[in-house]
C-alpha positions as CSV (number, residue, x, y, z in Angstrom):
1,M,20.6,18.2,1.3
2,R,22.7,16.9,-1.6
3,F,21.7,16.3,-5.2
4,D,23.9,14.2,-7.6
5,I,22.9,14.7,-11.2
6,L,24.0,12.0,-13.7
7,T,23.7,13.2,-17.2
8,L,25.3,13.4,-20.7
9,F,25.0,17.2,-20.6
10,P,26.2,18.6,-17.2
11,E,26.7,22.0,-18.8
12,L,23.0,22.5,-19.2
13,F,22.9,23.2,-15.4
14,D,25.6,26.0,-15.5
15,S,23.2,28.9,-15.6
16,Y,20.5,27.2,-13.5
17,L,22.9,26.7,-10.6
18,E,23.7,30.4,-10.6
19,Q,20.2,31.8,-10.1
20,G,18.0,32.9,-7.2
21,L,17.1,30.8,-4.2
22,L,19.2,27.9,-5.4
23,K,22.4,29.9,-5.7
24,R,21.8,31.3,-2.2
25,A,21.0,27.9,-0.8
26,I,24.3,26.5,-2.2
27,R,26.2,29.4,-0.9
28,N,24.7,29.0,2.6
29,Q,25.6,25.2,2.4
30,L,21.9,24.2,2.8
31,V,22.1,22.5,-0.6
32,E,24.9,20.7,-2.4
33,I,24.8,19.8,-6.1
34,Q,27.3,17.6,-7.9
35,R,27.2,16.8,-11.6
36,W,28.5,13.6,-13.2
37,N,28.9,12.8,-16.9
38,F,28.2,9.3,-18.0
39,R,30.9,9.7,-20.7
40,D,33.6,9.7,-18.1
41,W,33.0,6.0,-17.7
42,A,33.1,5.2,-21.4
43,T,35.9,3.0,-22.6
44,D,36.2,3.6,-26.3
45,K,37.9,6.5,-28.1
46,H,34.6,8.1,-29.0
47,A,33.3,8.0,-25.4
48,S,30.2,6.2,-26.6
49,V,27.4,5.7,-24.1
50,D,24.6,4.6,-26.5
51,D,23.8,2.0,-29.1
52,R,21.1,0.7,-31.4
53,P,18.2,-1.2,-29.7
54,Y,17.9,-4.9,-30.2
55,G,15.0,-5.8,-32.4
56,G,15.3,-2.6,-34.4
57,G,13.4,0.7,-34.0
58,P,14.2,4.4,-34.1
59,G,16.9,6.1,-32.1
60,M,19.5,5.0,-29.7
61,L,19.5,3.7,-26.1
62,I,21.8,4.6,-23.3
63,G,23.6,1.4,-22.4
64,C,24.1,-0.3,-19.1
65,D,27.9,-0.3,-18.5
66,T,28.6,3.4,-18.1
67,V,25.4,4.1,-16.1
68,F,26.1,1.3,-13.6
69,Q,29.7,2.4,-13.1
70,C,28.7,6.0,-12.7
71,V,26.0,5.2,-10.1
72,E,28.3,2.8,-8.3
73,H,31.0,5.5,-8.1
74,V,28.5,8.1,-6.8
75,R,27.4,5.6,-4.1
76,E,31.0,5.2,-3.1
77,V,31.9,8.8,-2.7
78,V,28.6,10.1,-1.2
79,P,28.8,10.1,2.6
80,E,25.2,9.0,3.0
81,P,23.7,7.7,-0.2
82,G,20.0,8.2,-0.4
83,K,17.4,7.6,-3.1
84,L,18.2,6.9,-6.7
85,I,15.7,8.5,-9.1
86,M,15.3,7.8,-12.8
87,L,13.5,10.5,-14.8
88,T,11.1,8.8,-17.1
89,P,7.6,9.5,-18.5
90,Q,6.6,6.1,-17.2
91,G,7.2,7.0,-13.6
92,R,5.2,8.3,-10.7
93,T,4.0,11.9,-11.5
94,L,5.8,14.6,-9.6
95,N,3.5,16.5,-7.3
96,Q,3.7,18.4,-4.0
97,S,3.1,15.3,-2.0
98,L,6.0,13.5,-3.7
99,A,8.2,16.6,-3.3
100,Q,7.5,16.6,0.5
101,E,8.4,12.9,0.6
102,L,11.7,13.5,-1.3
103,S,12.6,16.5,1.0
104,K,13.0,14.1,3.9
105,E,15.9,12.4,2.1
106,R,19.5,13.6,2.8
107,Q,20.6,12.8,-0.7
108,L,19.0,12.2,-4.1
109,T,20.8,10.8,-7.2
110,L,19.0,11.9,-10.4
111,L,19.4,9.8,-13.6
112,C,18.8,11.9,-16.7
113,G,18.1,10.0,-19.8
114,R,18.5,11.1,-23.5
115,Y,17.7,9.7,-26.9
116,E,15.2,6.8,-26.7
117,G,15.9,6.3,-23.0
118,F,17.7,3.7,-20.9
119,D,18.4,0.0,-21.5
120,E,15.7,-1.8,-19.4
121,R,18.4,-3.6,-17.3
122,I,19.3,-0.3,-15.7
123,R,15.8,-0.1,-14.2
124,I,15.9,-3.8,-13.3
125,G,19.4,-3.9,-11.9
126,L,19.6,-0.5,-10.1
127,E,15.9,-0.4,-8.9
128,P,15.5,3.4,-9.0
129,M,12.4,5.3,-8.0
130,E,10.9,6.3,-11.4
131,I,9.5,9.8,-11.6
132,S,7.7,11.7,-14.4
133,A,7.4,15.5,-14.7
134,G,4.0,15.0,-16.3
135,D,2.2,13.5,-19.3
136,F,4.5,14.9,-21.9
137,I,7.9,14.2,-23.4
138,T,11.0,16.3,-23.0
139,N,14.3,16.0,-24.9
140,G,15.9,14.5,-21.8
141,G,15.8,14.2,-18.1
142,E,17.7,17.4,-17.3
143,V,14.7,19.8,-17.1
144,P,12.6,17.3,-15.1
145,A,15.7,17.0,-12.7
146,M,15.6,20.7,-12.3
147,L,11.9,20.6,-11.5
148,I,12.6,18.0,-8.7
149,I,15.3,20.2,-7.3
150,E,13.1,23.3,-7.5
151,T,10.2,21.7,-5.7
152,V,12.3,20.0,-3.1
153,I,14.6,22.8,-2.0
154,R,11.6,25.0,-1.2
155,L,10.8,22.5,1.6
156,I,14.3,22.5,3.1
157,P,14.4,24.7,6.3
158,G,16.3,27.9,5.8
159,V,16.1,28.0,1.9
160,L,13.1,30.3,1.8
161,G,13.4,33.7,3.4
162,D,10.0,33.3,5.0
163,E,9.4,29.7,6.2
164,S,5.6,30.2,6.0
165,S,5.8,30.8,2.2
166,A,5.8,27.1,1.2
167,K,2.9,26.5,3.6
168,Y,0.5,28.6,1.5
169,D,1.7,27.6,-1.9
170,S,-0.7,25.8,-4.2
171,F,-0.9,22.1,-3.5
172,S,0.7,22.6,-0.1
173,E,-0.7,21.7,3.3
174,S,-4.3,22.6,2.5
175,G,-4.1,20.7,-0.8
176,L,-5.9,23.7,-2.5
177,L,-4.8,26.2,-5.1
178,E,-3.4,29.4,-3.7
179,Y,-5.7,32.3,-3.1
180,P,-5.2,35.6,-5.3
181,Q,-2.5,37.9,-4.1
182,Y,-2.2,41.7,-4.6
183,T,0.4,44.4,-4.0
184,R,0.7,48.2,-4.6
185,P,-0.9,50.2,-6.2
186,Q,-4.3,49.8,-4.6
187,N,-6.0,50.8,-7.9
188,F,-4.4,49.8,-11.3
189,R,-6.3,50.7,-14.4
190,G,-9.6,50.4,-12.6
191,M,-8.8,47.1,-11.0
192,E,-9.1,47.5,-7.2
193,V,-7.6,45.5,-4.4
194,P,-10.4,43.7,-2.5
195,E,-11.4,45.8,0.5
196,V,-11.0,42.9,3.0
197,L,-7.3,42.9,2.4
198,L,-7.1,46.5,3.4
199,S,-9.2,46.1,6.6
200,G,-6.4,44.9,8.9
201,N,-8.8,42.3,10.2
202,H,-6.6,39.2,10.1
203,Q,-9.4,36.8,10.9
204,E,-11.5,38.1,8.1
205,I,-8.5,38.1,5.7
206,A,-7.8,34.4,6.6
207,R,-11.4,33.5,6.0
208,W,-11.5,35.3,2.6
209,R,-8.3,33.7,1.5
210,H,-9.6,30.2,2.4
211,E,-12.9,30.9,0.5
212,Q,-10.9,32.2,-2.5
213,S,-8.7,29.0,-2.5
214,L,-11.8,26.9,-2.4
215,L,-13.4,28.8,-5.2
216,R,-10.3,28.8,-7.4
217,T,-9.8,25.1,-6.8
218,R,-13.4,24.3,-7.5
219,E,-13.3,26.2,-10.8
220,R,-9.9,25.0,-12.0
221,R,-9.0,21.7,-10.3
222,S,-12.1,20.2,-8.8
223,D,-10.3,16.9,-8.7
224,L,-8.2,18.2,-5.7
225,L,-11.3,18.7,-3.5
226,T,-12.8,16.4,-1.0
227,E,-16.5,15.6,-1.2
228,S,-17.2,18.1,1.7
229,E,-15.1,20.8,0.0
230,S,-16.9,20.3,-3.3
231,N,-20.3,20.7,-1.7
232,S,-19.4,23.7,0.5
233,T,-20.4,27.2,-0.5
């Protein structure tokens, strides 16, 4: 899968691309990531991409010209252009269901805003899917873009060492929060590993884990439960 990141600060991704699962996925050619700087399409000597908003108000807006040219260039050079995504607090909230939807694409182009955001005509003219990382404001779209990459690559076959790992993550197939997990030592400062996990009885372990997922979800995120799950013991 290919990600094209359009940003004013491509260097913010330098360290990110060199870490963990993502680095291995890139090395194994399961994931490709290209970065593009809006300023490369600026025409004045200052490489300006922003200007004051009409009607007044604080801050600066990223203008249309450089963004349109950058997106059009990416669409020309990408073998199979996929979905264009604008990172904005006004968009659809990123969740596991949306990540699964995006993982079916072969390519994603991620528009990262800065300052007071994008000129509205970028949204109207390019018709991107708008995605929000949550009900909060970041300094730009770069961190939300990383979140999209993080959530999506876990669903690409071959990226995780154990393909079943993503299946049991919180918000995955069951829609529940993940059950508690334990590793060695068996006793740490008086805190014991539950006996059922030491029993070797896989049926009982599976039942316990499901019960714990239900309990944890009921306590912390009851909005995720169906009516039958909410009423179950």
